[in-house]
C-alpha positions in Angstrom: 34.8 52.7 25.8 37.4 50.3 24.7 37.1 48.7 21.1 39.4 46.1 22.2 37.5 43.0 22.4 38.1 39.5 21.3 35.5 36.6 21.5 37.9 34.1 20.5 40.4 34.9 22.7 37.8 34.8 25.5 36.7 31.2 24.4 40.6 30.4 24.7 40.4 31.5 28.4 41.6 35.0 28.0 39.2 37.6 28.9 40.3 41.1 27.9 37.7 43.0 29.1 38.1 41.6 32.6 42.0 42.5 32.6 40.5 46.3 31.7 38.1 45.9 34.7 40.9 45.0 36.8 43.2 48.0 35.7 40.3 50.4 36.7 39.8 48.8 40.2 43.4 49.1 41.2 44.4 52.7 39.9 43.1 54.6 43.0 45.4 51.8 45.2 48.4 52.5 43.0 47.7 56.3 42.8 47.9 56.3 46.8 51.3 55.3 46.6 52.4 58.1 44.6 54.3 61.1 45.9 52.4 64.1 45.2 54.1 65.6 42.4 53.5 61.8 40.5 50.6 60.6 38.5 50.0 57.0 37.7 49.6 56.6 34.1 48.1 53.2 33.4 48.9 53.5 29.4 52.5 53.4 29.5 54.8 50.8 28.8 57.0 51.1 31.6 57.2 52.9 35.0 59.0 56.4 35.4 60.7 57.6 38.8 62.2 61.1 38.6 65.5 61.0 40.7 67.5 63.8 42.7 71.2 62.2 42.9 72.9 65.8 43.1 73.7 64.8 46.7 75.3 61.7 46.0 79.2 61.4 44.5 78.6 57.9 43.0 74.9 56.8 43.1 74.2 52.9 42.9 71.0 51.2 41.9 70.5 48.1 44.3 67.9 46.0 42.4 66.3 43.1 44.1 63.0 40.5 43.2 61.3 37.9 45.0 58.0 36.1 45.4 55.5 34.9 48.2 55.9 31.2 47.5 53.8 28.4 48.7 52.2 30.7 51.6 49.9 31.6 48.8 48.5 28.1 49.4 47.2 29.5 52.6 46.0 32.5 51.0 43.8 30.2 48.4 42.5 28.2 51.0 41.3 31.1 53.4 40.2 33.1 50.2 42.0 35.9 51.7 44.5 37.8 49.5 44.9 41.2 50.6 48.0 40.6 52.7 50.1 38.5 50.6 51.1 41.5 48.9 52.5 43.2 51.6 54.9 40.1 52.0 56.1 40.3 48.3 57.1 44.1 48.9 58.7 42.9 52.0 60.9 40.0 50.7 62.2 42.8 48.1 62.9 45.7 50.2 64.2 44.3 53.2 66.8 42.9 50.9 67.9 46.1 49.4 68.2 47.6 52.9 70.9 45.0 53.7 73.3 46.5 50.8 72.7 50.1 52.5 70.2 50.9 50.1 66.8 52.9 50.8 64.1 51.5 48.2 62.8 53.7 45.7 60.1 51.8 43.7 58.1 48.6 43.3 56.6 46.4 40.6 54.5 43.3 40.6 53.9 40.6 38.4 50.6 38.5 38.8 49.9 35.3 37.1 46.5 33.4 37.3 44.6 30.9 35.8 41.4 33.2 35.4 41.2 36.7 36.1 38.7 37.7 39.0 39.1 41.8 38.9 38.0 41.7 42.4 40.4 39.5 43.6 43.4 41.3 41.6 42.1 44.5 43.5 42.6 42.8 46.7 46.2 41.4 45.9 47.1 44.6 44.6 45.6 46.5 47.9 48.1 44.5 49.8 51.0 45.3 47.5 49.9 49.1 47.9 50.1 48.9 51.8 53.3 47.2 51.7 54.7 50.1 49.5 53.1 52.7 51.8 54.8 51.0 54.4 58.2 51.1 52.6 57.2 54.9 51.6 57.6 54.0 47.8 55.7 54.1 44.6 54.3 51.3 42.9 55.3 52.5 39.5 54.1 49.5 37.3 53.0 46.0 36.9 51.5 43.2 35.1 48.7 40.8 35.4 49.0 37.7 32.8 45.9 35.5 32.3 47.2 32.0 31.6 44.5 29.5 31.6 45.9 26.1 31.1 48.9 27.0 32.9 47.6 28.1 36.5 44.4 26.2 38.2 41.5 28.8 37.6 41.6 29.8 41.8 45.3 30.2 41.8 47.8 32.8 41.2 51.3 33.7 41.4 52.7 36.6 42.8 56.6 38.3 42.2 57.8 41.6 42.7 60.5 43.7 41.9 62.1 46.2 43.7 65.4 49.1 43.1 67.1 51.0 45.6 69.2 53.9 45.7 72.6 54.4 47.6 75.4 56.2 47.2 78.6 54.0 46.9 80.8 55.4 49.6 77.4 54.2 52.0 77.1 50.8 51.1 77.5 48.5 53.8 80.8 46.5 53.7 81.0 43.2 55.8 84.7 43.8 55.8 84.4 46.6 58.4 82.8 43.9 60.9 85.2 42.9 64.0 85.5 40.5 66.5 83.4 41.6 69.3 81.0 43.6 67.7 77.6 43.4 68.7 74.9 41.2 66.8 71.2 42.6 67.5 68.2 41.1 66.8 65.3 42.8 65.2 62.0 41.0 65.7 60.1 39.2 62.9 56.2 39.2 62.9 55.9 35.4 62.2 56.8 32.6 59.9 57.2 35.6 57.3 57.4 34.2 54.0 59.6 31.2 54.4 59.5 27.4 55.0 55.9 27.3 54.1 56.2 23.9 52.1 57.6 22.4 55.2 54.7 24.4 57.4 52.3 22.9 55.1 53.6 19.3 55.4 54.1 19.3 59.3 50.3 20.3 59.6 49.0 18.8 56.4 47.2 21.3 55.4 45.0 20.6 52.6 41.4 22.2 53.6 40.1 24.8 55.6 39.3 22.8 59.0 43.2 22.6 59.9 43.6 26.3 59.2 40.4 26.9 61.6 42.0 25.2 64.4 43.2 27.3 67.4 45.7 26.9 69.5 46.6 27.8 73.3 50.1 28.3 72.3 49.0 31.0 69.6 47.1 32.9 72.1 43.9 31.6 70.8 44.5 32.6 67.1 43.7 30.3 64.6 46.3 28.2 62.8 45.2 30.3 59.2 45.6 33.6 61.0 49.0 33.2 62.3 50.4 31.7 59.3 49.0 34.2 57.0 50.3 37.2 59.4 52.3 39.5 56.8 56.4 39.9 56.8 57.8 42.7 58.6 58.8 45.3 56.3 61.9 47.5 58.2 62.6 49.9 55.7 61.4 52.7 58.1 63.0 51.8 61.1 66.1 50.3 59.8 66.6 53.2 57.1 66.8 55.6 60.2 70.2 53.4 61.6 71.7 53.7 58.0 71.0 57.6 57.9 72.9 57.7 61.1 75.5 55.1 60.2 74.9 53.4 63.4 75.3 49.6 61.6 78.4 48.0 60.1 75.9 45.1 58.5 72.5 43.8 58.0 71.4 40.2 57.1 67.6 39.5 56.4 66.7 36.1 57.7 64.9 34.4 55.0 64.9 31.0 53.9 67.9 29.1 55.1 67.4 30.9 58.6 70.3 31.5 60.7 72.6 29.3 59.2 72.5 30.7 55.6 71.6 34.5 56.0 73.6 35.6 59.1 77.0 34.4 57.4 76.5 36.5 54.5 77.1 39.8 56.8 80.3 38.6 57.8 84.0 38.8 56.7 85.8 35.8 56.1 87.3 33.8 59.2 84.6 35.3 61.5 81.3 33.5 63.1 78.5 35.0 65.4 78.0 33.3 68.8 74.2 33.6 69.8 73.3 33.7 73.3 70.4 31.3 73.7 69.1 32.7 76.6 68.4 36.2 75.1 67.0 34.9 72.0 62.8 35.4 71.9 61.5 32.7 69.9 58.1 32.9 68.8 55.5 30.8 69.9 54.6 29.6 66.2 58.1 28.1 65.8 57.6 26.1 69.2 54.5 24.6 67.7 56.0 24.0 64.5 59.1 21.9 66.3 56.8 20.2 68.3 54.1 19.1 65.8 56.7 18.3 63.4 59.4 17.0 65.5 62.1 18.6 63.9 65.1 19.0 65.2 66.6 22.1 66.5 69.2 22.8 64.1 66.5 22.3 61.1 64.4 24.9 62.4 67.4 27.3 62.7 68.2 26.3 59.2 64.7 27.1 57.9 62.7 29.7 59.9 63.7 33.3 60.9 62.5 32.0 64.7 61.2 35.3 65.6 64.3 37.5 64.3 63.4 39.3 61.0 66.8 41.0 60.7 70.0 40.8 62.4 72.4 44.0 62.4 76.0 44.0 63.2 76.9 47.4 65.2 80.0 48.6 67.5 79.8 48.0 71.2 79.4 51.4 71.8 76.7 51.9 69.3 74.4 49.6 71.1 72.5 51.8 73.0 72.0 54.0 70.4 70.8 51.1 68.1 68.2 49.6 70.6 66.7 53.1 71.7 66.5 54.1 67.8 64.6 50.5 66.7 62.4 50.8 70.0 61.1 54.3 68.9 60.4 52.9 65.8 58.2 50.2 67.3 60.5 47.5 66.9 61.3 44.6 69.1 65.0 44.6 69.4 67.5 43.3 71.6 71.4 41.9 71.8 71.3 38.4 70.2 75.3 37.9 70.7 78.4 38.9 69.4 81.1 38.6 66.4 84.0 36.3 67.2 87.0 34.9 65.0 86.0 31.4 64.2 85.6 29.3 61.3 82.1 28.3 62.8 79.6 30.4 61.2 76.9 30.3 64.0 77.3 28.9 67.2 75.1 28.9 70.2 76.0 29.5 73.7 
């Protein structure tokens, strides 16, 4: 039994004992992410991960941090908290992939107005599910109860990820040439970007809007569709990296095509997107119709059904598509690289 108790701190809104209960609840979920030779120690002040880099000439750590954003507002209304952790993991691990690194660990930060241990457990279940999809351990985290800063029934969620890559294997966008192919790797939906606009368009302020079903969504409710977790590409794209089949990658997050794809291109080059090849998911067509949004703004805000793009040499296209298909991904040739000052062009 712990001796650490504070009646006065509890009266100020911080329940230390609830924190202990939350830690006890989440340990089994965290342990499920650990390799067999590792054990989770909740008493430590930092997460430890042993690394074997003997096969690398210049091992480099690649770090990324991100959050879930206002998608959390959907989770609050639906009182469903076991999937947003997947989003948090995805936003970080997908980014380190784009450098050519494989993620090796994850940490989380949960800040809340009131610590409800059962809810914290649900959030961490989602985080650990994401870690298992990415094949990485959750090596640490922090839950901060902050009364007066956050409303009692709300929280924020952020994550931190490290990746590891040998310096010669870092993806170099300067290897990209005109004529290279742009491969689309399908998204699972809106992922974790653009939700401030989505909430405004549908005027989401209560459950009634989220419970509406739409024929365009195959009978799913709007809430179910919007809360679909972000896709994690570690296993599928990791196989491409291992086989050195890609020249550069782009994670299509906030800013959509126009901001993210150019980050994978050398100066003086752009991509020409084949509009007929593009497989736009129904949720985006619905968003555009209800919000009366221009096509440009849609592609400058959302992923439009493309979670990542890979630029590959033409001769590698069949192998890349076959590998992604075997990994369960929806993948297809989206367009080509061209010498151009127009960074993203549709034809």
